[in-house]
Backbone of each chain as ProteinMPNN parsed JSONL, in Angstrom:
{"seq_chain_A": "XXXXXXXXXXXXXXXXXXXXXXXXXXXXXXXXXXXXXXXXXXXXXXXXXXXXXXXXXXXXXXXXXXXXXXXXXXXXXXXXXXXXXXXXXXXXXXXXXXXXXXXXXXXXXXXXX", "coords_chain_A": {"N_chain_A": [[0.855, -1.194, 0.0], [0.452, 2.302, -0.668], [0.368, 4.022, 1.42], [-0.849, 6.914, 3.272], [-1.789, 9.498, 1.169], [-0.989, 12.788, 0.354], [-1.757, 15.877, -1.181], [-1.263, 19.206, -2.47], [2.316, 18.799, -1.827], [3.657, 21.027, -1.122], [2.525, 24.357, -0.789], [2.184, 27.598, -1.831], [0.655, 30.632, -1.37], [-1.27, 33.63, -1.792], [-2.512, 35.98, 0.585], [-5.981, 35.892, 1.158], [-6.642, 34.254, -0.921], [-8.22, 31.188, -2.02], [-7.579, 27.996, -0.65], [-7.018, 24.598, -1.226], [-6.534, 21.55, 0.215], [-5.604, 18.164, -0.193], [-6.385, 14.716, 0.426], [-5.751, 11.269, 0.363], [-6.83, 8.47, 1.863], [-5.55, 5.407, 3.396], [-6.563, 2.461, 1.816], [-9.512, 0.903, 2.934], [-9.457, 1.908, 5.456], [-11.496, 3.319, 7.898], [-11.537, 5.67, 9.286], [-10.662, 9.107, 9.186], [-8.428, 11.758, 9.692], [-7.709, 15.203, 10.174], [-4.992, 17.382, 10.741], [-3.207, 20.195, 12.088], [-0.004, 21.642, 12.197], [2.084, 23.783, 13.929], [4.854, 25.847, 14.967], [4.287, 27.349, 17.209], [1.887, 26.335, 18.355], [2.045, 23.617, 18.189], [0.994, 20.286, 17.327], [-2.269, 19.947, 16.257], [-5.488, 18.555, 16.434], [-7.874, 18.917, 13.977], [-10.309, 18.045, 12.717], [-12.274, 15.047, 12.446], [-13.323, 12.176, 10.571], [-15.651, 9.483, 10.344], [-16.39, 6.727, 8.494], [-16.903, 8.458, 6.338], [-18.394, 10.479, 7.455], [-18.475, 13.524, 9.207], [-17.331, 13.617, 12.504], [-16.288, 14.967, 14.738], [-15.688, 18.25, 14.813], [-14.635, 20.157, 16.387], [-12.12, 21.199, 16.637], [-11.642, 22.783, 14.467], [-10.53, 25.883, 13.446], [-11.957, 28.225, 12.675], [-14.704, 29.673, 10.769], [-13.66, 29.94, 8.276], [-12.426, 27.662, 7.596], [-13.065, 24.504, 6.162], [-14.035, 21.092, 5.8], [-14.354, 18.165, 3.846], [-15.577, 14.917, 2.978], [-16.212, 13.251, 0.437], [-16.229, 10.635, -0.461], [-15.016, 7.316, 0.371], [-12.35, 7.338, -0.306], [-11.232, 9.829, -0.492], [-10.553, 13.096, 0.68], [-10.967, 16.569, 1.473], [-9.513, 19.595, 2.656], [-10.374, 22.822, 3.084], [-9.523, 26.235, 2.876], [-10.816, 29.364, 3.05], [-11.342, 32.75, 3.046], [-7.751, 32.59, 2.765], [-5.277, 33.322, 5.294], [-2.241, 34.885, 6.52], [-1.648, 33.768, 9.054], [-2.508, 31.21, 8.823], [-0.507, 29.729, 7.855], [1.274, 26.773, 7.985], [2.021, 23.288, 8.65], [-0.02, 20.87, 7.32], [-1.485, 17.906, 8.222], [-2.777, 14.778, 7.215], [-4.352, 11.873, 8.416], [-5.076, 8.378, 8.571], [-7.085, 5.621, 9.762], [-7.8, 2.24, 10.7], [-9.216, 1.614, 12.934], [-9.593, 3.677, 14.786], [-8.807, 6.542, 16.844], [-6.503, 5.735, 18.117], [-4.788, 4.312, 16.483], [-3.34, 5.521, 14.194], [-2.269, 6.352, 10.886], [-0.062, 8.407, 9.442], [0.026, 10.859, 6.833], [2.484, 12.485, 4.665], [2.219, 15.2, 4.92], [1.253, 18.619, 4.101], [2.894, 21.502, 3.361], [1.95, 24.672, 3.968], [2.159, 27.962, 2.931], [1.181, 31.174, 3.467], [1.234, 34.213, 2.028]], "CA_chain_A": [[0.0, 0.0, 0.0], [1.267, 3.5, -0.783], [0.224, 4.861, 2.59], [-1.701, 8.075, 3.11], [-1.251, 10.397, 0.15], [-1.451, 14.162, 0.464], [-1.32, 16.778, -2.248], [0.147, 19.175, -2.856], [3.242, 18.708, -0.704], [3.961, 22.417, -0.764], [1.603, 25.315, -1.391], [2.421, 28.996, -1.493], [-0.449, 31.41, -1.902], [-1.369, 34.986, -1.246], [-3.621, 36.23, 1.498], [-7.267, 36.095, 0.52], [-6.913, 33.204, -1.897], [-8.752, 29.91, -1.539], [-6.604, 26.914, -0.652], [-7.617, 23.269, -1.052], [-5.586, 20.48, 0.492], [-6.237, 16.897, -0.536], [-5.899, 13.536, 1.133], [-6.256, 9.949, -0.004], [-6.477, 7.584, 2.98], [-5.237, 4.018, 3.094], [-7.771, 1.72, 1.466], [-10.063, 0.085, 4.006], [-9.492, 2.65, 6.718], [-12.783, 3.988, 8.044], [-11.36, 6.946, 9.978], [-9.734, 10.055, 8.588], [-8.159, 12.863, 10.599], [-6.936, 16.349, 9.686], [-4.242, 18.069, 11.776], [-2.373, 21.342, 11.745], [1.183, 21.716, 13.051], [2.852, 25.024, 13.92], [5.839, 25.928, 16.043], [3.684, 27.948, 18.398], [0.779, 25.57, 18.935], [2.273, 22.19, 18.068], [0.103, 19.522, 16.456], [-3.647, 20.074, 16.743], [-6.524, 17.851, 15.677], [-8.869, 19.856, 13.469], [-11.577, 17.372, 12.464], [-12.113, 13.687, 11.97], [-14.458, 11.521, 9.919], [-15.819, 8.037, 10.439], [-17.247, 6.316, 7.373], [-17.164, 9.641, 5.519], [-19.237, 11.417, 8.191], [-17.711, 14.281, 10.202], [-17.729, 13.243, 13.859], [-15.899, 16.014, 15.685], [-15.002, 19.361, 14.135], [-14.419, 21.186, 17.411], [-10.794, 21.773, 16.498], [-11.576, 23.682, 13.315], [-10.3, 27.177, 14.087], [-12.99, 29.223, 12.385], [-15.554, 29.338, 9.625], [-12.905, 29.961, 7.007], [-11.965, 26.294, 7.37], [-14.1, 23.501, 5.965], [-13.509, 19.803, 5.371], [-15.346, 17.268, 3.266], [-15.138, 13.575, 2.591], [-17.286, 12.813, -0.453], [-16.228, 9.17, -0.544], [-14.067, 6.669, 1.282], [-10.974, 7.413, -0.772], [-10.826, 11.204, -0.784], [-11.007, 14.153, 1.571], [-10.369, 17.874, 1.249], [-9.553, 20.643, 3.671], [-10.383, 24.065, 2.325], [-9.411, 27.488, 3.637], [-11.295, 30.448, 2.206], [-10.068, 33.143, 2.445], [-6.573, 32.255, 3.555], [-4.587, 34.408, 5.983], [-0.863, 34.493, 6.851], [-1.594, 32.934, 10.257], [-2.852, 29.83, 8.467], [0.727, 29.055, 7.441], [1.493, 25.624, 8.867], [2.01, 22.0, 7.964], [-1.295, 20.198, 7.532], [-1.363, 16.463, 8.086], [-3.927, 13.898, 7.155], [-4.054, 10.54, 8.92], [-6.216, 7.467, 8.492], [-7.019, 4.546, 10.736], [-8.836, 1.207, 10.571], [-9.888, 1.342, 14.206], [-9.918, 4.874, 15.551], [-7.786, 7.551, 17.085], [-5.3, 5.151, 18.708], [-3.951, 3.604, 15.499], [-3.345, 6.391, 13.024], [-1.173, 6.344, 9.929], [0.01, 9.785, 8.987], [0.599, 11.237, 5.553], [3.717, 13.278, 4.76], [1.903, 16.593, 5.21], [1.31, 19.703, 3.116], [3.398, 22.738, 3.956], [1.227, 25.813, 3.417], [2.668, 29.295, 3.228], [0.279, 32.223, 2.995], [1.993, 35.477, 2.032]], "C_chain_A": [[0.885, 1.237, 0.0], [1.212, 4.34, 0.468], [-0.738, 5.994, 2.315], [-1.033, 9.045, 2.135], [-1.855, 11.779, 0.315], [-0.919, 14.973, -0.711], [-1.95, 18.147, -2.066], [1.046, 18.996, -1.637], [3.633, 20.098, -0.212], [2.98, 23.326, -1.495], [1.97, 26.694, -0.888], [1.329, 29.81, -2.152], [-0.454, 32.792, -1.266], [-2.619, 35.119, -0.38], [-4.896, 36.513, 0.712], [-7.631, 35.027, -0.492], [-7.507, 31.966, -1.226], [-7.677, 28.836, -1.675], [-7.346, 25.602, -0.434], [-6.511, 22.241, -0.9], [-6.315, 19.15, 0.328], [-5.588, 15.72, 0.172], [-6.571, 12.285, 0.597], [-5.869, 8.994, 1.118], [-6.073, 6.2, 2.494], [-6.555, 3.266, 2.859], [-8.221, 0.84, 2.634], [-10.1, 0.765, 5.356], [-10.776, 3.474, 6.791], [-12.684, 5.365, 8.695], [-10.361, 7.811, 9.223], [-9.666, 11.275, 9.475], [-7.385, 13.96, 9.86], [-6.302, 17.062, 10.885], [-3.546, 19.291, 11.196], [-1.206, 21.386, 12.721], [1.896, 23.045, 12.844], [3.856, 24.995, 15.064], [5.189, 26.396, 17.333], [2.72, 27.0, 19.103], [0.984, 24.057, 18.878], [1.292, 21.551, 17.099], [-1.307, 19.523, 17.042], [-4.592, 19.296, 15.837], [-7.605, 18.851, 15.273], [-10.247, 19.216, 13.364], [-11.295, 15.919, 12.161], [-13.447, 13.123, 11.474], [-14.456, 10.03, 10.262], [-16.815, 7.635, 9.366], [-17.783, 7.515, 6.606], [-18.014, 10.7, 6.222], [-18.389, 12.185, 9.198], [-18.236, 14.012, 11.605], [-17.457, 14.375, 14.846], [-15.112, 17.078, 14.937], [-14.686, 20.479, 15.125], [-13.037, 21.83, 17.331], [-10.635, 22.699, 15.309], [-11.534, 25.112, 13.835], [-11.396, 28.205, 13.835], [-13.688, 28.862, 11.089], [-14.819, 29.374, 8.292], [-12.416, 28.561, 6.633], [-13.17, 25.376, 7.17], [-13.452, 22.217, 5.462], [-14.658, 18.941, 4.872], [-14.724, 15.916, 3.005], [-16.243, 12.977, 1.728], [-17.351, 11.312, -0.653], [-15.093, 8.616, 0.304], [-12.612, 6.843, 0.884], [-10.492, 8.841, -0.99], [-11.405, 12.174, 0.241], [-10.299, 15.451, 1.214], [-10.504, 18.739, 2.486], [-9.394, 21.961, 2.925], [-10.296, 25.249, 3.275], [-9.785, 28.625, 2.693], [-11.906, 31.552, 3.045], [-8.89, 32.811, 3.355], [-5.947, 33.512, 4.154], [-3.176, 33.938, 6.339], [-0.773, 33.589, 8.082], [-2.029, 31.489, 10.02], [-1.623, 29.047, 8.003], [1.093, 27.991, 8.464], [1.731, 24.402, 8.001], [0.706, 21.298, 8.339], [-1.124, 18.709, 7.243], [-2.738, 15.821, 7.988], [-3.475, 12.546, 7.691], [-5.293, 9.674, 8.733], [-6.005, 6.303, 9.456], [-8.116, 3.515, 10.468], [-9.716, 1.096, 11.816], [-10.294, 2.587, 14.987], [-8.687, 5.686, 15.852], [-6.486, 6.958, 17.621], [-4.352, 4.528, 17.693], [-3.93, 4.368, 14.192], [-2.088, 6.216, 12.183], [-1.179, 7.718, 9.265], [0.547, 9.886, 7.566], [1.811, 12.123, 5.762], [3.476, 14.754, 5.028], [1.969, 17.498, 3.994], [1.795, 20.948, 3.837], [2.752, 23.907, 3.248], [1.871, 27.109, 3.881], [1.717, 30.306, 2.618], [1.001, 33.56, 3.145], [1.093, 36.693, 2.24]], "O_chain_A": [[1.958, 1.228, 0.603], [1.963, 5.311, 0.571], [-1.371, 6.041, 1.26], [0.148, 9.365, 2.273], [-3.073, 11.931, 0.406], [0.208, 14.781, -1.168], [-3.066, 18.243, -1.556], [0.556, 19.042, -0.509], [3.902, 20.301, 0.972], [2.648, 23.1, -2.658], [2.057, 26.933, 0.316], [1.101, 29.694, -3.356], [0.28, 33.061, -0.316], [-3.631, 34.453, -0.598], [-4.893, 37.265, -0.263], [-8.793, 34.904, -0.88], [-7.321, 31.732, -0.031], [-6.963, 28.772, -2.675], [-8.204, 25.507, 0.444], [-5.663, 22.084, -1.778], [-7.493, 19.028, 0.666], [-4.395, 15.734, 0.474], [-7.786, 12.242, 0.403], [-4.682, 8.731, 1.308], [-6.238, 5.869, 1.32], [-7.521, 3.421, 3.606], [-7.419, 0.13, 3.24], [-10.707, 0.254, 6.298], [-11.102, 4.226, 5.872], [-13.64, 6.14, 8.659], [-9.359, 7.326, 8.697], [-10.684, 11.774, 9.954], [-6.521, 13.676, 9.03], [-6.957, 17.317, 11.896], [-3.33, 19.4, 9.989], [-1.385, 21.192, 13.924], [2.266, 23.392, 11.723], [3.72, 24.216, 16.007], [5.504, 25.902, 18.415], [2.747, 26.885, 20.328], [0.198, 23.299, 19.448], [0.816, 22.197, 16.165], [-1.505, 19.141, 18.195], [-4.497, 19.377, 14.612], [-8.175, 19.542, 16.116], [-11.234, 19.765, 13.854], [-10.215, 15.578, 11.677], [-14.526, 13.536, 11.899], [-13.406, 9.413, 10.441], [-17.939, 8.134, 9.327], [-18.965, 7.577, 6.27], [-18.321, 11.729, 5.621], [-17.654, 11.571, 9.971], [-19.429, 14.158, 11.871], [-18.3, 14.697, 15.684], [-13.995, 16.829, 14.482], [-14.491, 21.626, 14.724], [-12.818, 22.898, 17.903], [-9.594, 23.338, 15.159], [-12.416, 25.515, 14.593], [-11.719, 28.985, 14.731], [-13.333, 27.9, 10.408], [-15.33, 28.877, 7.289], [-12.039, 28.313, 5.487], [-14.158, 25.453, 7.9], [-12.432, 22.26, 4.773], [-15.77, 18.981, 5.397], [-13.512, 15.787, 2.835], [-17.115, 12.272, 2.237], [-18.409, 10.772, -0.978], [-14.31, 9.37, 0.883], [-11.721, 6.523, 1.671], [-9.449, 9.048, -1.611], [-12.574, 12.089, 0.618], [-9.173, 15.439, 0.715], [-11.462, 18.633, 3.251], [-8.405, 22.181, 2.226], [-10.915, 25.259, 4.338], [-9.144, 28.82, 1.66], [-12.915, 31.312, 3.708], [-9.034, 32.761, 4.576], [-6.066, 34.609, 3.608], [-2.933, 32.736, 6.449], [0.102, 32.726, 8.14], [-1.927, 30.649, 10.914], [-1.699, 27.838, 7.786], [1.207, 28.272, 9.657], [1.654, 24.47, 6.774], [0.376, 21.154, 9.517], [-0.68, 18.314, 6.166], [-3.711, 16.268, 8.596], [-2.345, 12.123, 7.448], [-6.418, 10.174, 8.736], [-4.889, 6.04, 9.903], [-9.223, 3.868, 10.06], [-10.82, 0.555, 11.762], [-11.244, 2.545, 15.769], [-7.652, 5.541, 15.201], [-5.454, 7.628, 17.581], [-3.203, 4.244, 18.031], [-4.457, 3.893, 13.186], [-0.998, 5.968, 12.7], [-2.149, 8.127, 8.627], [1.405, 9.107, 7.151], [2.138, 12.478, 6.894], [4.415, 15.489, 5.331], [2.635, 17.201, 3.002], [1.181, 21.394, 4.807], [2.979, 24.116, 2.057], [2.096, 27.318, 5.073], [1.474, 30.301, 1.411], [1.334, 33.979, 4.254], [1.58, 37.824, 2.267]]}, "seq_chain_B": "XXXXXXXXXXXXXXXXXXXXXXXXXXXXXXXXXXXXXXXXXXXXXXXXXXXXXXXXXXXXXXXXXXXXXXXXXXXXXXXXXXXXXXXXXXXXXXXXXXXXXXXXXXXXXXX", "coords_chain_B": {"N_chain_B": [[-8.267, 22.138, 31.579], [-6.559, 19.948, 29.496], [-3.067, 19.795, 29.245], [-0.028, 19.165, 27.583], [3.352, 18.725, 28.099], [6.677, 18.847, 26.963], [9.945, 18.535, 27.881], [13.471, 18.565, 27.524], [13.185, 20.958, 24.77], [14.98, 20.391, 22.807], [17.684, 18.112, 22.275], [20.966, 16.884, 22.435], [22.992, 14.075, 22.041], [25.763, 11.899, 22.518], [26.505, 9.165, 20.344], [25.586, 5.85, 21.253], [24.988, 6.265, 23.885], [22.612, 5.853, 26.577], [19.348, 7.264, 26.874], [16.818, 9.506, 28.139], [13.627, 10.7, 27.483], [11.272, 13.157, 28.373], [7.85, 13.609, 29.384], [5.073, 15.426, 30.413], [1.796, 15.769, 31.803], [-1.214, 17.581, 32.536], [-3.69, 16.735, 33.527], [-4.645, 13.888, 35.124], [-6.581, 12.14, 34.353], [-6.649, 10.174, 31.986], [-7.056, 8.229, 29.009], [-5.206, 6.814, 27.502], [-1.674, 6.95, 26.647], [0.595, 7.972, 24.177], [3.59, 7.559, 22.342], [5.264, 9.129, 19.683], [7.213, 9.261, 16.691], [8.756, 11.673, 14.629], [10.1, 12.332, 11.568], [12.097, 14.67, 9.688], [10.171, 16.492, 7.371], [8.288, 14.539, 7.136], [5.435, 12.505, 8.116], [3.966, 11.505, 11.294], [4.987, 8.634, 13.159], [3.771, 5.996, 15.028], [5.201, 4.862, 18.037], [5.003, 3.646, 20.632], [2.272, 2.678, 22.664], [0.64, 3.265, 25.648], [-1.718, 1.984, 27.754], [-4.013, 3.35, 30.187], [-4.11, 1.713, 32.381], [-1.738, 0.443, 32.417], [1.806, 0.228, 33.193], [4.132, 0.325, 31.75], [5.581, -0.012, 28.444], [7.323, -1.873, 25.98], [9.492, -1.862, 23.158], [11.796, -3.248, 21.309], [14.695, -1.364, 21.487], [13.424, 0.605, 22.838], [11.649, 1.905, 25.618], [8.771, 2.743, 27.253], [7.366, 4.471, 29.958], [4.693, 4.98, 32.305], [3.329, 7.117, 34.669], [0.547, 7.727, 35.916], [-0.656, 9.019, 38.076], [1.112, 11.002, 38.842], [1.245, 12.401, 36.563], [3.125, 11.912, 34.491], [5.323, 10.705, 31.925], [7.911, 8.712, 30.53], [10.246, 8.197, 27.898], [12.505, 5.85, 27.208], [15.512, 5.362, 25.58], [17.691, 2.984, 24.584], [21.188, 2.505, 24.08], [21.806, 4.52, 21.997], [21.546, 5.47, 18.517], [22.727, 7.021, 15.453], [20.579, 6.941, 13.654], [18.412, 7.265, 15.269], [17.922, 9.889, 15.49], [15.568, 12.378, 15.455], [12.335, 13.962, 15.854], [10.548, 13.548, 18.812], [7.354, 12.942, 19.878], [4.915, 13.204, 22.397], [1.672, 12.102, 23.273], [-1.565, 12.437, 24.667], [-4.632, 10.751, 25.299], [-7.597, 12.001, 26.25], [-9.844, 10.568, 26.957], [-12.245, 10.787, 25.626], [-12.846, 10.851, 22.095], [-10.442, 12.358, 21.459], [-7.192, 13.773, 21.014], [-4.243, 14.925, 22.419], [-1.35, 16.613, 21.817], [2.104, 16.958, 22.836], [4.689, 19.419, 22.217], [6.977, 18.25, 21.416], [10.292, 16.738, 21.519], [13.288, 17.489, 20.074], [15.617, 15.352, 18.952], [19.055, 14.766, 18.648], [21.478, 12.61, 17.66], [24.822, 12.296, 18.104], [27.358, 11.291, 15.93]], "CA_chain_B": [[-7.876, 21.831, 30.206], [-5.37, 19.101, 29.459], [-1.89, 20.319, 28.557], [1.075, 18.207, 27.507], [4.611, 19.456, 28.023], [7.877, 18.04, 26.774], [11.17, 19.277, 28.167], [13.75, 19.82, 26.817], [12.706, 21.046, 23.395], [16.007, 19.803, 21.952], [18.665, 17.344, 23.047], [22.032, 16.261, 21.656], [23.593, 13.014, 22.846], [26.712, 11.083, 21.743], [26.073, 7.822, 19.955], [25.857, 4.779, 22.198], [24.466, 6.548, 25.225], [21.194, 5.678, 26.891], [18.772, 8.57, 27.14], [15.427, 9.544, 28.583], [12.822, 11.849, 27.08], [10.232, 13.368, 29.368], [6.539, 14.12, 28.999], [4.184, 15.623, 31.554], [0.437, 16.191, 31.446], [-1.794, 18.265, 33.694], [-4.869, 16.04, 34.043], [-4.314, 12.461, 35.186], [-7.697, 11.342, 33.822], [-6.389, 9.88, 30.584], [-7.393, 6.874, 28.539], [-3.905, 6.24, 27.183], [-0.607, 7.866, 26.252], [1.295, 7.408, 23.022], [4.814, 8.211, 21.867], [5.422, 9.139, 18.234], [8.452, 9.764, 16.095], [8.552, 12.459, 13.41], [11.307, 12.656, 10.83], [11.918, 15.919, 8.925], [9.419, 16.41, 6.129], [7.433, 13.351, 7.112], [4.397, 12.438, 9.133], [4.28, 10.832, 12.545], [4.91, 7.185, 13.249], [3.559, 5.582, 16.408], [6.239, 4.002, 18.599], [4.497, 2.87, 21.762], [1.025, 3.144, 23.27], [0.453, 2.724, 26.993], [-3.061, 2.175, 28.29], [-3.986, 3.981, 31.511], [-3.947, 0.674, 33.407], [-0.404, -0.128, 32.291], [2.901, 1.026, 33.739], [5.175, 0.501, 30.749], [5.557, -0.784, 27.21], [8.673, -1.993, 25.422], [9.638, -2.298, 21.781], [13.213, -3.198, 20.96], [15.518, -0.528, 22.376], [12.567, 1.644, 23.41], [10.802, 1.555, 26.752], [7.985, 3.885, 27.71], [6.713, 4.271, 31.249], [3.589, 5.896, 32.592], [2.914, 7.321, 36.055], [-0.643, 8.547, 35.713], [-0.971, 9.841, 39.249], [1.981, 12.179, 38.865], [1.136, 13.066, 35.269], [4.419, 11.847, 33.81], [5.743, 9.561, 31.129], [9.26, 8.803, 29.997], [10.647, 7.306, 26.813], [13.906, 5.464, 27.385], [16.137, 4.807, 24.376], [18.95, 2.348, 24.944], [22.258, 2.407, 23.075], [21.33, 5.394, 20.916], [22.203, 5.396, 17.208], [22.418, 8.209, 14.626], [19.25, 6.784, 13.057], [17.373, 7.649, 16.241], [17.731, 11.34, 15.401], [14.209, 12.702, 15.011], [11.553, 14.617, 16.901], [9.702, 12.589, 19.511], [6.173, 13.59, 20.43], [4.077, 12.493, 23.348], [0.278, 12.504, 23.106], [-2.503, 11.783, 25.577], [-6.04, 10.681, 24.916], [-8.279, 12.358, 27.505], [-10.94, 9.658, 27.295], [-13.128, 10.791, 24.48], [-12.074, 10.696, 20.866], [-9.558, 13.483, 21.212], [-5.795, 13.478, 21.287], [-3.543, 16.178, 22.681], [0.08, 16.387, 21.63], [3.132, 17.88, 23.251], [5.369, 20.024, 21.075], [8.045, 17.378, 21.002], [11.708, 16.933, 21.818], [14.099, 17.233, 18.885], [16.774, 14.582, 19.398], [20.157, 14.636, 17.698], [22.498, 11.667, 18.122], [26.101, 12.684, 17.518], [28.139, 10.09, 15.56]], "C_chain_B": [[-6.56, 21.051, 30.218], [-4.259, 19.775, 28.676], [-0.768, 19.293, 28.664], [2.362, 18.978, 27.263], [5.769, 18.488, 27.855], [9.107, 18.928, 26.943], [12.331, 18.281, 28.211], [13.163, 19.815, 25.409], [13.695, 20.413, 22.428], [17.073, 19.162, 22.825], [19.682, 16.736, 22.087], [22.787, 15.294, 22.557], [24.602, 12.256, 21.987], [26.154, 9.685, 21.49], [26.463, 6.791, 21.025], [25.305, 5.011, 23.592], [22.987, 6.169, 25.352], [20.616, 7.038, 27.21], [17.297, 8.446, 27.508], [14.777, 10.834, 28.1], [11.619, 11.934, 28.029], [8.959, 13.976, 28.787], [5.717, 14.287, 30.274], [2.832, 16.131, 31.075], [-0.281, 16.66, 32.7], [-2.978, 17.535, 34.309], [-4.622, 14.539, 33.988], [-5.434, 11.563, 34.636], [-7.515, 11.122, 32.327], [-6.768, 8.449, 30.273], [-6.111, 6.125, 28.185], [-2.923, 7.339, 26.832], [0.196, 7.192, 25.156], [2.534, 8.242, 22.727], [4.924, 8.027, 20.361], [6.827, 9.62, 17.871], [8.093, 10.52, 14.826], [9.904, 12.785, 12.798], [11.051, 13.905, 9.984], [11.175, 15.69, 7.626], [8.495, 15.212, 6.031], [6.383, 13.428, 8.208], [4.878, 11.696, 10.369], [4.149, 9.324, 12.407], [4.76, 6.82, 14.717], [4.654, 4.617, 16.842], [5.677, 3.065, 19.663], [3.21, 3.512, 22.255], [0.879, 2.453, 24.613], [-0.977, 3.015, 27.438], [-2.963, 2.715, 29.718], [-3.759, 2.971, 32.633], [-2.545, 0.062, 33.41], [0.645, 0.804, 32.88], [3.978, 1.277, 32.702], [4.899, -0.379, 29.534], [6.967, -0.768, 26.634], [8.591, -2.441, 23.974], [11.096, -2.137, 21.404], [14.011, -2.402, 21.969], [14.711, 0.57, 23.079], [11.746, 1.082, 24.569], [10.078, 2.815, 27.203], [7.315, 3.531, 29.024], [5.638, 5.317, 31.456], [3.316, 5.909, 34.089], [1.738, 8.29, 36.003], [-0.891, 9.495, 36.878], [-0.121, 11.108, 39.318], [1.954, 12.928, 37.54], [2.432, 13.059, 34.482], [4.577, 10.565, 33.005], [7.169, 9.792, 30.677], [9.416, 7.817, 28.857], [12.143, 7.083, 26.953], [14.397, 4.843, 26.082], [17.494, 4.261, 24.775], [19.918, 2.354, 23.769], [21.913, 3.225, 21.833], [22.207, 5.291, 19.663], [21.877, 6.656, 16.409], [21.043, 8.14, 13.985], [18.108, 7.099, 14.0], [17.109, 9.149, 16.203], [16.389, 11.651, 14.754], [13.571, 13.547, 16.103], [10.604, 13.587, 17.492], [8.57, 13.346, 20.189], [5.424, 12.637, 21.342], [2.648, 12.998, 23.153], [-0.593, 11.749, 24.096], [-3.894, 11.788, 24.969], [-6.845, 10.9, 26.185], [-9.443, 11.445, 27.874], [-12.006, 9.632, 26.231], [-12.253, 10.7, 23.234], [-11.309, 11.976, 20.538], [-8.143, 13.046, 21.532], [-5.07, 14.805, 21.403], [-2.062, 15.896, 22.694], [0.92, 17.4, 22.394], [3.832, 18.429, 22.014], [6.6, 19.258, 20.653], [9.414, 17.744, 21.543], [12.485, 16.55, 20.571], [15.407, 16.603, 19.334], [17.809, 14.484, 18.293], [21.203, 13.719, 18.315], [23.793, 11.973, 17.368], [26.931, 11.44, 17.2], [29.511, 10.069, 16.246]], "O_chain_B": [[-5.587, 21.446, 30.861], [-4.483, 20.27, 27.571], [-0.589, 18.645, 29.694], [2.452, 19.784, 26.336], [5.836, 17.449, 28.513], [9.28, 19.928, 26.247], [12.212, 17.245, 28.865], [12.701, 18.783, 24.922], [13.308, 19.95, 21.355], [17.333, 19.595, 23.948], [19.321, 16.153, 21.065], [23.171, 15.631, 23.676], [24.318, 11.991, 20.819], [25.436, 9.116, 22.312], [27.54, 6.868, 21.616], [25.17, 4.078, 24.383], [22.232, 6.167, 24.38], [21.313, 7.889, 27.762], [16.636, 7.444, 27.232], [15.318, 11.923, 28.289], [11.04, 10.922, 28.424], [8.997, 14.749, 27.83], [5.675, 13.388, 31.114], [2.738, 16.834, 30.069], [0.008, 16.19, 33.8], [-3.246, 17.698, 35.5], [-4.411, 13.985, 32.909], [-5.24, 10.358, 34.475], [-8.141, 11.793, 31.507], [-6.798, 7.582, 31.147], [-5.951, 4.952, 28.523], [-3.289, 8.511, 26.732], [0.446, 5.988, 25.203], [2.524, 9.467, 22.849], [4.711, 6.937, 19.83], [7.508, 10.288, 18.65], [7.247, 10.085, 14.045], [10.745, 13.431, 13.424], [9.911, 14.169, 9.603], [11.516, 14.786, 6.863], [7.978, 14.908, 4.956], [6.431, 14.282, 9.093], [6.043, 11.312, 10.472], [3.323, 8.812, 11.651], [5.533, 7.281, 15.556], [4.995, 3.679, 16.122], [5.856, 1.849, 19.597], [3.076, 4.736, 22.262], [0.977, 1.23, 24.717], [-1.391, 4.174, 27.488], [-1.936, 2.549, 30.376], [-3.274, 3.327, 33.707], [-2.205, -0.732, 34.287], [0.414, 2.001, 33.046], [4.663, 2.299, 32.744], [4.119, -1.33, 29.578], [7.705, 0.207, 26.776], [7.759, -3.268, 23.601], [11.575, -1.021, 21.203], [14.013, -2.715, 23.159], [15.27, 1.37, 23.829], [11.229, -0.035, 24.517], [10.707, 3.831, 27.499], [6.769, 2.44, 29.188], [5.669, 6.395, 30.861], [3.101, 4.865, 34.705], [1.913, 9.508, 36.042], [-1.292, 10.642, 36.679], [-0.575, 12.151, 39.791], [2.579, 13.981, 37.412], [2.806, 14.064, 33.878], [4.048, 9.508, 33.35], [7.587, 10.93, 30.465], [8.805, 6.749, 28.847], [12.94, 8.014, 26.832], [13.781, 3.92, 25.548], [18.35, 5.005, 25.253], [19.515, 2.224, 22.613], [21.748, 2.672, 20.745], [23.414, 5.061, 19.733], [20.856, 7.295, 16.66], [20.401, 9.173, 13.789], [16.956, 7.19, 13.574], [16.16, 9.623, 16.827], [16.119, 11.227, 13.63], [14.179, 13.813, 17.14], [9.94, 12.848, 16.766], [8.799, 14.27, 20.97], [5.32, 11.437, 21.085], [2.436, 14.183, 22.898], [-0.385, 10.56, 24.335], [-4.275, 12.698, 24.232], [-6.788, 10.081, 27.102], [-9.974, 11.536, 28.981], [-12.603, 8.591, 25.958], [-11.044, 10.491, 23.334], [-11.503, 12.588, 19.487], [-7.929, 12.062, 22.241], [-5.261, 15.702, 20.582], [-1.57, 15.068, 23.46], [0.515, 18.547, 22.581], [3.597, 17.963, 20.899], [7.21, 19.581, 19.634], [9.668, 18.874, 21.961], [12.364, 15.433, 20.07], [16.211, 17.241, 20.015], [17.487, 14.162, 17.15], [21.751, 14.021, 19.375], [23.837, 11.912, 16.14], [27.186, 10.623, 18.085], [30.288, 9.136, 16.045]]}, "name": "protein", "num_of_chains": 2, "seq": "XXXXXXXXXXXXXXXXXXXXXXXXXXXXXXXXXXXXXXXXXXXXXXXXXXXXXXXXXXXXXXXXXXXXXXXXXXXXXXXXXXXXXXXXXXXXXXXXXXXXXXXXXXXXXXXXXXXXXXXXXXXXXXXXXXXXXXXXXXXXXXXXXXXXXXXXXXXXXXXXXXXXXXXXXXXXXXXXXXXXXXXXXXXXXXXXXXXXXXXXXXXXXXXXXXXXXXXXXXXXXXXX"}
C-alpha cells in the first residue's frame, strides 16, 4: 500500500486566496483525521471523519476552514479566504480502528503570504 | 484543560548513550498515552502506546513508562544510534475521541 497520500506537498499562496488540500487515505481505513502543526501551537486535531461522516469538528479554528469527505478514498480541507496565520504543515491521517492507530501522511506545507 | 509538556525542546547526545525523554500532562484522567516519532518532512509514526492501566511498554531498544498519578511519562532509548535522530512527540487521549500532543523533543544523536 502506498500509505496516506497528500497533495500538494507544498503550497504557497497569497492572502485572501482559496486553498484546497487533498488527502487519499489508506484503502479500508474507516477513519480520517486532519491536523495542523505550527511551532507555536504544536500539532492540533482539526476534524475527523468516520465512514465519511464528520464526527468532531471542534478543532476547526474558524468558519474559514471547511472539510469534506465525499467518498471513502478522498477528503479535502479548504481554507477560504486564507490568511498568513494559516501558514502551517497540515497532516492527514487514516485509521482502521480509531484515534489510537493512526497512519500519517507526509503533510502539506502551506505558506500564505 | 489538558496540557502536555515536553522538556527539553532539543537534546544532543553522543552515539551509544542511553537517554530519557520526558513528557508531563496536567490532568491524570487519561485513557492512554502514546509516543510518536517524526522525521523531517514526514508524518508521525507511532512508537508505543500505553493504556492507563499499564505502567510501561517496550519495543526493541525503546521503553515507555507511565505514572498517571503524577502526570508523567518517559521514553527510554537504549544504546542510541544516529538513526534515532528525530523529533519525539508524546500525546494523551483524555478519554473521548480526542488526542492532545506535546510540542516534542528534537533529538540529535552525535556520531
